[in-house]
N, C-alpha and C positions, 0 to 999 in steps of 0.2 A: 618656602613662608620664613622669614625673620626670625631671631631670637625672641623681640619685642613683641610680636604677633602671638608668637607662640604662648608665652607668657601672660598673654592677655586672654588667651584661647584657654589656658590653663586654670585660669582665676575665674573665669565669668560663668561658669556653668553653675546651677541651684538645682539641687535634686527636689521633687516633690512627690509624696507618697501619700496614698488616698484609698481608702476600701473604695472597689468597685465591684461588687457583685455583677454588674454585667456587663465588663469587659468582655468577660468569656461568651463566646454567642455563635450560634451556628451559622454556616456562610450563607451568601446570598450571591446571587449570579445576575449578569447583565451580557448581553452578546451586542458588540459596535462591531463596524467595519471600517476598514482601513483601504485608502485607493478610491477608484472610481466605479461605482456600482450603474449598470444600464438603471436600474430602477431595485428602489428598496419597496414594499408593501406592507401593511399590517394584515396580519392574519389570525383569528379569533384572539385579535386584542393580546395574546401572550406570545403569540410566536410572528415569527418575520419569514419574508421571502426574498431574497436577494439574488439578482439577476448578473451575472456576466459573462461574457463574451471568451468563447474558446479560445485558447493561448493566452491569455492575459494571466494576473496573479491575482491567487485570492486571499487576503489576508483578513482574519478575523481575529478580533479581540475579546476576551473573557474578563471583565471585569469583574471582581470580588470584592465583597467584606466579610468581615469575619475576624474572631480572635480563636484560636491561633490561626495565622497565619494559612487559607485553604489550599490544600494541593489540588492544583490544575491540570485537567486531563480531559482532551477532546479525542471523542469518537464518531463513527459514522453509523453506532446503534444506540440502543438505550442504556444498554450496558449490560453484565450477565456474562454468560459464556461466551460472547461473542468478542469482548476486551479482551479474553485469554486467545484468542484466535488469529492474533494480526490484525485486527480492526481499528487499535489505539495508533492515532495519528501525532498526537503532539503531549508533551508534558510539561508544556508551560502553558501562559498565559495567551498566547498568540499562537495563530494556527495558521500557517503559509504554505499554500499551494502554488508555484509557477508553475507557469504555460501550463492552465487547468483543461482536462479535456471533458469532453461530453460523459465518458463512464464516470467522472469524480464527482457530478451531480447528486445531490441528494440531500436527504436531513441530517445536519452535524449536530451533535450533542457538546456540550461543554457541561463537566461534573467537575465540582468544585467539594472536598471534604476535609475537615479540618478535626474528627473524631464528635463533635459536638452535635448531638442530634443526629437528624437527616440528613444526607447529602444534596445540595441544593443542584439541580439540572435546567439548562434552559438550551434549547434547541433553535436554531432556523435551517430554512430549506434554504439550496443552492441551487438554482436554476441556471445551467450553462446553455446559454443559447449559442447556435451554429448554423450554416447552410453548408451543404455539400453543392458539389458540380450536378447538374441534372445532366439524367441521360436520357436520351430517345431512342427509343425501339421501334421497328415498324413490323406488322403481322397484317396479314391478310387472313379472311373468311377462311374456314375449314374446308367449305364446300368449292372454292374457288381457287383455293391455294394452287398453282403451279411452280414452272421454275421462274417464270417471269410474273412480275407485276400487269398484265396487258388492260387495253382497255375493258371499259363493263366490268369493273372489278372493284369490290369494296376493301379499302385500305384502312388502318386505325394506326397512328401515330401517337405511342406512348411517351408521355413525360414524367420521369421518374426523379424525386431528389428526399434526401434525408436531411429535417431540421427541426428544430426547436426555437419558435413557437412556428406552429403548421405555414408551410408553403402557399403562397400566392402564385398563381402561374398566369402567362399570357401568351398567347400563342399569335404569332405575326407569319404570315406569307410575301416573302419576297418585304417589302416596307410595310404592310398591309394587314393591321390588327384584325385580325378574327373575333369573332364573338357570336354566341349563339343566338341564330336567326336571322343571322344578316345575309349569309350566303345559305339558298337551299340545299346546297352540296353539301354542306358542312355542318358535322354535329359537334358538340364539345360537351363531352361528358364531366361532371364534378367531379372532385377527388373521391377519392374510397378510402377509408379506414379500415382498420384491421377487425373492430366488432363490425358485423351488420344485422340488420334489423331481421327478424324472420319473420312471414317470407322473405326472400331477398328480392327488392324492389328494383334489381337489373335485368327482370327476365326476358327484355326485349335484345340483350347484346348477343352476340355471336358466342359460339359454345363455349368457343378456348377463354375468350375474355369472361363470359358467365360463370367460369369454374373460378376462373383468377380472382375476380370480383368478392365472391360470395363463399369461398371454401379455403381461402388461402388467408394468410396473415402475410404480410410484409412490412417492410421500414418504411418511414418516411409516407409520403402520400403518392400519388399518380393522378393524370387527368389525360383524357384520351380526344384525340381529334381524328372523327370521324371522317372519311373522302369517300363520298359514298358516289359507286359506278364514276369511275376514274375521269374526267373531262381532260382536253388538252392543257386548261388552264391550271390545274391542279401538280400539273409536274413544274417544279419551280422548288428555291431554298426556301426552308422552313425552318423557323427561330423560336425554340421555346424559352422563356424568361421566368426563372426562378425568383422570387422575392419575399423576403421578412419584411416589407415596408421599413428597411434602412433602422429595424430596431438594433438598437445598440452599435449601430454605424455599419451595420456588415450588406456591404454590396450586393447588388442583384448579382447573380451568377447565370451564364447565358450555354445553350447549347444548340447546335444547328445540322440540320441534316437536308440531303439534296436528293431529290426523290424523282426520277426520270422513268423512261420505259424500259432501261436496262436494271431497274433494282433489282434483284434478286437475291433469296439466302443464300449460305457459304455451301458448295460443295467441293470434297478433297478426296486426294487416292493416295496410296503410301506404294512408295517404290520400294519393294521390298518382299523378299519372302515371310511367310506364315506359316507355322513358329519359323523364327531365324535361331540356327543352330550354330553355336561358336563355341570356340576353344578360350580357356582362361587364356587371359592376360593380351588378347586379343583387342584392336581399336575398334569398335563397333559404331557404324555411322545408319541412324534409323534418317528416312526422308518423306517427308509430307509436303504434295503441294497441293494448289488450290485449282482446281477444275471447274470451279464456277462463284459465282457470285459480284454484287455491287453495292455498295464501295466493297472495293478488295480485303478479305477477311481476312484478320491476326492470326497467325498459325503459333500452337504452341504447345508441346509436351508434356502429359503428366502423368502420375500414377497413381493406382488405385487407392480409394481410402486414403487420400491426401497425403500418402506416404513421399518423402521427397527423392529429386532425383539423386545418383549418386554422386557423388563428390568427384571435383574436377572434369564434371561434364558439363557441355554446351550447347546450349540451347539458342539458335538461330535460325531466324526466318523459314522456319519450318524442318530445319534439319537438326536430328539430336545426335552430338558426338560423345562417344563414352569411352575414353583410353583405358587401357589395361583392364577390361574387364574382368570382375570375378565373380565367384559363384554367388554369394550374395546380392549381385546386382541382377540376376535373372528374374525374369515373370514379365507382367503385362505390363505394356508400355502405351498409350492413348493420344492420337494426335486431338486437338480441340483447334476449330476455326470458328473465329465470330465476326459477325460485321454488324450488327445490331438489328440485322433484318430477318425476319423468321426464327427458329432455332438453331441453336448450335450446333454443326456439324463435329460426328466423334467418329473415329474410325481407332482400332486396337489392334496392335499386333504381339505375339509372346516372345519373348528372348530367353532361349534354353542354353544357358553356359554347361559343356561338357563336363563330366565329374564321376566318381564311384565313391561312394564313401558310408560308414556304417557296415562295415563287413562283421558277418557274426556266424558262427556254426552251432548245431548240437547235435548229439548222439540220443538217436531213439531206439533203447532194446525192443525185442519182437513183439509187439502190441497185443499178440492174442495170450500171452501166458501173463501172470501176475507176477513177473520177477524184472526186477533193475537190473540185474546182470547181463551181460554179453555171455553167450553161452554157444559152444558148436553144433553145429546141427539148426539152429535156430536163424532168425530172419534179425537184421541189424542195419539200421537205416542211419545215413551220416547227410545232414542237410547245410546247405548254403546261403546265405541271406547277402544282399548288397544294395544299396539304394544308387541307382544310375541317373544322369539326365545325359541325353532326353532316355527314357526306360526302353523303345523300341533298338537302341542301339548295345544293349547291354546284353554281352555276348559269354557263356559259363564252357568251360573245359576241365576235365580231370584226370590226375597222375596217379599212377600209383608207383612208388617207390621211385617217381623222376620219368616215368615211362606214361606216355599218353593211356587212357583207360578209353574203351569204346563200350558203348552199352551192349548189353547181350543178355541171354536168357538168368543166368546167375546176376549179372551185373545190370541191374536196370538205372538208366539214367534218366530224370526226368526233368522238363523246365515248366515256370510260371506260365502265364500269359506273357508275352513281350509287353505285353501295354499296362501290365499289373503294376507298382511298384509300393515296395521293394522288391526286385526279384529273387527269386528261389529255385534252388537246383537241389536235387535229391537223388544221391548214389544208395540205393536198393539192395542188399548185398541178402539173396535166398542160400539159405541152406549153408550158413557160415562154414571154413573148413580152416585147416591150419594153415594151408599155402594164401589165405586168403590175409593174414596179418602182416600188417607194413603201414606203410606211410603214406596217408591219401592226401592230393593237395586238389584243394578248390580252385582255381584260377577264374578271375573275372575282368573283361576287358569291354572295350567299346568298339564296336564295326569299325568306325572311322578312325580311331585312334584319339588324338588330341587330349588325353588322359591318361596317365601311369596306370598299367593294371595291378590287379590285386589279389596276391595269393594268400590260402591260409592250408594251414597243414593240421592234419589229424590221423592222430596214429591208434591204429586198431591191432591188440595183441590180449595175449593172455593177464597183463596187467591194468587194462583200461577196465576200471571198476567205477561205480557208481560214487557220488561223492559220500560223506559222513562227517557230521560237525558236532564237535564237543567244547567246553569249555574249560580250560587249565584247570587242575584242582586248586582251589580256594581264591578264584578268581572271578566265581559265579556273585559275591556281594562284595562291593569294593567302596571304602571309606577313603575321601580324600579332603584334604583341610583347601578351603577356597583360595582359590590365586595359585594353585600348583598346576602341573602338568598331568595329565592322567591317559592312560592306553587301555581302552578295553581289548579284551584278544580272543578271537574265536580260531580253535585250530580247524582246520579242514585236512583231509585226507580225502584221496580218490585218484584217478589219474583218466582223462585229464582234470587239472584241477581248477574247479569254478571260481569265477568272479562273487565275493563274498557284498552283500548289499548289507547297512546300517541303517536303521530306524528306529526312532521314539515313540514308545508306546505310550498314547498321553494316556485312557482312560482303561484301568482294566487289564486284564490279561489281552495277548495280541492277536485276537480272535481274526481280525480281518488279515494281519500280517499272515496267517498260516491258512490261510482259505485255500480250499483246493484250486483246479482251474473253473474257469466259467464252465456251466452247464456246456454241451454243445461241442467242447473243444475237446478231441480226441487226443488220449497223448500221441504223440509224431505232429501234432500239428504244431506250427511255428508257435512260439514261447509268446505268452502278452507281453504289450509294452510295458515296461518298469514304470513305476511311480518316479515323479520327477524328485519328489521329496526326500527318495533314500540317496545314502552317500555310498558310492562303491569303493572297494577294497580288496586291491590284490593279493595282501598277505594277510588279510583276516585280523587286522589292529584297525582300531578307529582312534585316533589321536584328539584328546579334546584337550586345549591350551586354556591356561589361565582361568580355569573352573568357577564358577557363580553358584550361589544357590540355588540360582532357577535351571539352571543343568540337572540338578539332581532327578532321578527316578529312573525307569524302567528302559533298557535299552533292548535291540532283538537286531540278531546277525542270522542270515539266514542267505542258502547260495542263490544264484540267479538260475536261470533254466536257459541261458547261452553261454556258448562257449565252455561248454560241458553237457552232463546228461539231460535229456529232456524228460524228466521226472518228477515228482511231487517235491518241492523243496524242502531242504533239512534247515531247523533253524535252531537256536537258543536264545535264553533270557540272562543277563546282566543288571543287577540291581547298583545303581552306582548313589552314594548317599555322600554329601555335602557337609562337612562340618565347619560352620563357621562362625565368629566370636559375636558376643552379643551385643544387639543393637538397641542403643538407649538414648533418652532424652532428659534434659536438654545436653545437647552437646556444648554449648557455650550458653552463659547467662551472668549478665553484669547484676550485679547487688549493692545497690547504694543504702547504706546506713549510718546514722550516727553513733557517735560512741556510748558507750553504756546499754545500747538495747539489746534485745532478745530477738533470734532471728532462727529459722529452721532451714535446712539446703534438702532437698530431694532430688532424689537419681532414681527414674522410673527404666525397667526394663522393658522393650518393647518386643523381642524375639531372639532367638537364639536357640542353634542346633550344638551339640546337645543342650537341652534345658534343664539338664538334672544336676546337681553339686556346683550350684554358682555360687561363686565367693564373691565378698565385696571388700574394699580395703578406702578409708577416706582418707587424706594427706592434705596438708597445707604447707606447699613450697614441700618439700623434702622432708617433713616431720610427721611421722605416723602418727595417725589421730583415731583409728580403732579399725577392727577389721572383724569380718562375720559371713556366715553363710544364709545366704536366701533358702526360705522354706517355702513349699509347694503353694502355699496359702497367699503367696506376697509376692508382688512382683515393683517393689519398689525399698529403697533403703534411705535411712534420714539421719541427718548431724547436727544436732540443735546447740547455738551458742546462744550462753542463757546472759551473755553481758558483755558488749564488745569492750574489746580495750586496743590500745593501737597495735599492740603485735597481733591482733586478730584481722588487722586490714592484709588482705593478699591474695595467692591463686589456691582456691581449695578444688581438691579433685576424686573423683569417685570412680573407682573401677570396680566393673562388673566384669568376672572372668570366668571361662570354661576352659577344655583342654585345648579348645582352639585358639583362644586367645583372650581378651579383654576388648570391653567396649568402655569410654571414658566419658565422665558428665564435668565441666569445668564451671566452676564458678568464680568471678572476680569480684570480691567483696572491697568496697571503695568506700571513700568517704565524699568522694569528688561531687561536688554540685552539679544539679541538672543546668542545661542550657537556659539562660533567659530567652523569651520570645518578644521579639519585636513587635507592637504594634502600630499597623499600617492606616487605619481608620480615624487617624487623627483630623481633626476640622483646623482649616489656617495652621499646621505643621511648620510651613516656610512663612516667611515673614523677609521684607528687607531692614536691613541692618544699619548700613551706611552705604556711599553712590556705590562702592566697587565690593561689597559685602552684603553678606547675607544671615541670616539664622534659621534654625532649623529646631524644632520641638521635636526630641528624640525620647519615646516613651514605648514601657515594657513591659511585661507580668514576667515572675520567675515562676517556672518548671517545678513543680513540687517542693515546695521551699521548707514544706516540715519534714521531706525524708532525708533530710541530712542535716550536719550539726547549721547553725543559727549563719545566713550569710554577713559577714564582716563588712567586706566592701566590693565595689566592682572595678575592676582594670578598663576603663575605657580608652580605646586607642583609635586613629585614624589617618588614613593618607588621602591623595588624591590619588584618585583613577588614573592608572599608566606608570603611577611614581611607586618606588620601592620602601622608601621612607616613612616610617609610623613616628607617631606624635604620641604618646601615652600619657595617663594620668590615672589615679587612683580617686573613687567616689566613695566614701563613707557612709554605712547603713548604721546608725544609732541603734534602732530598734527591729524587732521582728518583724519580718515578711510575711504577709499574711497570702494566701492563693486567691488569685485574682485582684492583688491588688496593683493598681497601675502607677506604675514610678516613671516619673519626667524628669529630664535635665536637659537644659536649653544648650545648643552647640551656636558659637557667634561667633564673628569675624570667619566667616565659611568666603571664597575668595569667589567672585562671579565669574563665570558662569560653570565654574570648575564643578566635576560631581565628585563625591567622597564614598571611601569604603568606610565605614564604620562597623569596630568589633568591640563586642561588650565580653568578660568573663566576670563570674562570680567568684568569692575570695572565701574561703572557710577556713578554720585553725587546721583543718584537713591539708587545706592548699588552695592552687586553683581548679576550677571547675570546666565545664564544657564551657566551649566560645562560640558566640551569634555572631554572624555578621549580616550587614545591609549595605545595599547602595544610597546613597542619599544624591538625587540628581536634581541639579537646580532649573528652578521654571519661573516666572516674573509673575508675581502676584499682587492683589489690592493691599498695600502693607498695611496690617491693623493698628499700627503704631502712626503712621504718617497720614493715614485715614485717606489718600487718595493716589489716581495715578496719571500724570502730565507725560505728555509727548508732544514734542515741537518739531521733531525730525532735524535737528543739528547734529545729533550723531550719525555717524555713516551706518551703524550695526541700528537704524530704523528704531529704535526703542524694543529689539525684537520681532518687530514686525518682519511677515515674509511673505513671500508671492505664489499665490495659490496655483499649482501645476494642473489644474485644471481647466484653465481661461484660456483667452486667445490673445493676450497681450499682457505687457507688467505695468505696474504702476513706473514715475520717477521721479528720483528725488532730484529738487532743483532750485539754484540761488538765481534770482533775475540776475546778478553780476557776473554770472556764468553764460550769460542765456546766446544762444547761438545766432551767427548772425541769418541765419536761414530760418529764422522763427516767423509761425505765422502771424499776421499782424491781426489787431480787430478781435483779439480771444485771447484767455489767458492774463493772470495778474502781475503787474510790475512791479510786484515786491512781495515779501511775506505778510502775513495780518497781521505784524506790527511796524510795517512800513518800510522792513528794511531790507535795502539791496543785498545786503550779505545774507540775511537770513533765509533758511531753507524751508519747501514744503514738498509735499508730494501733489504729482498733478497726471493727467492721462495726457499725451501727444495721438493728436488724432488725425494729425498729415497722411498720406499714403504711404506705407502699403494699407493702410487699415480703412473698412469698409463698414458703412451703417450696420448697425448692431453687435460689432464686435466689443468682448468684455475684457476688463481688466479687473482682477480681484487680489486684496493685499489682506494679508491675516495677523492678527494681533497673537501676541503670545496667552497663555491662559491666565486667570483672573481667579484666585482663590476667595472663597467667600467666607471661610474658615464657618466657626460657629452661627454667625449671622445670617443664615438661610432663611429667603424670602424675603429680607431687607429693601428697601430702597436706595438706588443709587441712581444719580445724575450723569448720565453721558451727554459731552457736551464734544462741541468740534466748531472750527470757523471752516467756510465754504465759498468758493469764487467760481460763480457761474456766468462769464460774459461771452458772447458771440449769438450769432443768428443761427446758429446750425448746434446750441447746447440741447440736449436731451433730459434727463434726469437724473437724479440722485437721491438714493435710497438706503436705508437704516434697516438691517433684518437682526432678527433677533431668535436662535436656538440653542438648544441643549447639546453638551457635548457628548457624540456618540448619536444622537439622534438623525433620522436620513436626513439630504438637504431638499429633499422636498418639503419638510416639515419647518423650512426657514421661514420668518413669520414677519411682517414689515410693519416697523416701530415708526420711521421717519419717513417721506419720501416730497420729492421738489423738482419739478422740468421745468425746461425754458429758459432764455437768458433772462438773469436775475443783477444784468448792470454792471458794472466796471467797478466793483467796492467787494470788500470782503464783510460776509455775514457770518453771525453768528447762531447755532442750532443747538438746543438740549432736550433732552426726553429724558423723563423716569423710567427705569427697570426695575424689574423685580426677579434677581434669579435665587433661585435655590439651592444651584448648585456652582462649581466653577463654569467659569464663562469665557467668551471670546469674543473678538471685535475684527470685521472683518470690512474691509475697502472694497467695491464693484463700480468699476467705470466701464460702461459702453457706449461706442461711438456713436454719434448722429449721424445725419444726413449729409455733410460736407465737413471741410477740412476746418472752420471757425467754431470747433466745439468742443475745448479743450475745458478740463475740467480740477480744480485744486480742493484741496483740503490740508486743514494746520492745526495745530495747539489743539489735540484729543485728550481730554481728561476725565476719567471716570472718578467721582467724589462718593463716599457713604453720605445716606439722607437723599430727600427729594432735591427735584431743581429747584432754586431759588429764581422767581421773577425770569420764567423760561421767556424766550422770543416769541410772539403773536404768529408765526408763520410755522410755526411747529402743526404740522399736519395731523400725527398719529401720536398719542401716547397710550404705551402698551405696558400692560402688566399682566405676563403669563401665569397661568396657576401653577400651583406648586407641583412640582413633579421630582421624582426621585435619581434624578440623574445629570449628565450635565450642560452647563446652560451654554451657549453661544449667540452673540451680537453679531449681525453682520452689518456693516456700513457698505451701500449699493449704489455706485450711480448706474443708469441703466438711460440708453437711448433706444426708443423704439425701434426695429429692423431685424434684419436677416442677419445670421451669421456668418462670421467668414467662410 
């Protein structure tokens, strides 16, 4: 921008102010679509249905009004809790979903809220159209089912496809289209849907099909082709054509099936042992082969419950290879064979990976005496437990002091059944003697190896005693500060020393934790399975790092019943109290005040532990204001400023403290003005200023103008989008600004077609307040000063006209002086409408490859009606329609955002009008912004070029309109955006 232009801009604005109580207004919402919809229908007058093809881009725009500018949120629900659960899609006016899928269809809501009254909500239902590939499956009636489909059998060909809208099926045998009643040997059943009336109307179907049609729900539709008592001609190639009748240009989908006398369901066999026992690290191969079926079935391996196959495994042609198999890879594997004939074949096998795990032991004193100690002359039992795969290969052995031990009358060795897992072995020492003291070792191994053996040492001596559990003195009640690391400790004695299990007592005494063994479990039976919520500790210490207030409570430590004595568990309780500093509100608050005013700051206590002897301290910066102590009747403290002076601006803090720390409320007291609120609903805000520049009426209100000192001026800045340099000026304010007062400043000499960032900053005697920015984008309006729009297509920019992307070909800007030597004679103009061969116009070229019915559309820029909603405008243009293949020239009118289906013809003409330019004019009455569109459609031959020149839009009705105006249209007033469509149409098929 040059210095002269900048100076003109700085001097050209004039600020207007007026009391406008109606400026603040609740939001209103309208939803429009961008892009191509298959169809847009009105539903219940206020709702709309938008149809789109799967894979295309959905783009919906939420048009809002209201002041302040409403915040817009798109959701797929009506609001409420679902918005907080991730159902929110967009935080701006436009909702865009690229490559939309069927699951994204549904009702979308646009919610606009500006804090004025009730939020505005509008919705639109998005219907996603799709058609999946059909699938043909073949079944035989239950009573006739054999391995092959022999003669005199009834066969059902079932075609299924999922679609939206409902699919239409056509069956063909070879090239012959099959229809109900045309062949006595063929029946065709109509599509079945999920909801079937009762009683079921399909009682005549075979049993398998009756159950399917009347009792189960499935996606999509199906159509059954029934071949009764197979005949030789029934052995043929069948085709199922699934169609949605070209809705959304979705093509038909086709499936084929060849039926012959060898057609049969699949059968398979497994070439492997079941179960298959392998060693860890082995490469395992599972082989499945087809033993029957035509067409040849497809084989694949699966695991039950949809569990994925092991990583690095390869499934190819019925062979599953698992390299370096691990213990977790063991389990059931199934081979599945499918060929769309009958039911799928499935066979399963188990893979067992050898291994030993979870070795445990326990010592059981004499169960016939009420004593937990081991005593000479009494019985003692040592038990050893190991999980083994496969369980039948588990082998146990016992050693005493390293030497093998055999079962005898006093040393009785027993084992559980080999098929029970986990396996347990018991060494029962009868009439214990001093000579029996020593180290006993339980050795577990697998019969065929493949896994290292496991051994457990248990010492039996005079020092082998049951456990005792205590809490160190002074450690049963622990106080910790939030954020510290804490250790809870229980001391355990006894030999062998058991594992300690820690748990948290949620409600009251730990009754559940201290319960006896379940009824029917005798002392000496294997210990019950431990609760997985417990935490194991070998040294009796539970370590808690970075404790929080939620971690306070009662903790229980108890001895485990494995790796020790199988006796009643010992337990102890420890209480943990977590102290934390006070939690207060507000953590931060900005307070805006004018000089000389009084105000009060309040800091409120929410919670603290301990909650007694709480102190508070108020400061301004580092200067102490007041201190005190909260009593039990109050949970807040106040600080009052009676008359604010300049030294009173700054950061106030209130610290409420206990022995664990302090919570702080912070108040920033400032005289900064609130931000301005730009007004976006200005009618006719943009106007043509000069041929290369435009103007914009900038309007705004001031948020809470009485909340601070009087606004003295505004600093107005602007810069072109994409550039970094700002041009700034100050706009003085001579009088007080009232809430809701609409302020206006005219921006001029904005360069076409650039967009600008505008920034507005209020200024008080305190200094600059909060700034607000907005974007001003250029669009070509009807100039409220020049009062007309004219376009002769002399500029390459085409007066901002643009080609419609939904048509078949484009309009061409042309001059007779540059005519191609290969032009088509006997059609088209020889000069523009003024007779100049150097002048330009636009026309449609109807030579090949154009075909009859092809359309071309040209869109004008949008025109703003400003405050003259419903006023008359005269739309005029010159047309040239010469040639024996001329079609028709139409003019349409619609509001911006309205569906294409609502275009209304306002002018129409067809046929050869002679080799001359003619003028057309028509009155229009737009109630909001509108647009012009030229549409051309090729006729029956190449001599059908149609041209248009000198389009004009003027305020007021047309004066002396030509007599060939066929339609004069005055649309009803509607609160939306208006579109005028100028159309060239030749009747015929599309390209």
